[in-house]
C-alpha positions, 0 to 999 in steps of 0.5 A, a space after each residue: 500500500 503506497 500513500 503519498 503522506 507528504 501530500 495527504 498531510 497538506 490536504 485540509 479535509 484529511 487534517 480535519 479528519 485526523 484531528 477529529 479521530 485523535 480527539 475521539 481516541 483521547 476521549 476513549 482512552 480517558 474513559 478507559 482510565 476512569 476519567 470523566 470525559 463528559 463535556 457539558 452533559 451526556 447529550 452534548 457529549 453525544 452530539 460532539 462525538 457524532 460531529 467528530 465521527 462525521 469529520 473523520 468519515 469525510 476527512 480520512 478517506 482513501 483516494 476515490 480515483 483508485 481501486 483499493 487503499 493505495 494512491 494512484 501513480 499520478 497522486 504519488 508524484 504530487 507535491 501538493 494537493 491537486 487543484 481541480 479549478 483551472 
């Protein structure tokens, strides 16, 4: 599986998704260690987790233009995310 991490780390949706994933992971580890991770109340915490999960869903995706989880040969050569606007 080859992924052009240099470009992925410059792509804003990927960064947002990765940050949201990190927040969810920290919250889960805290809960496992016995820390109260409730933000304001249970409903607000559930809403916050849903928003974070949605951000992860849209941000940490595979390259939709290729089969499988690897980047395309063309995407591996990019120095920055491709701008589709001409």
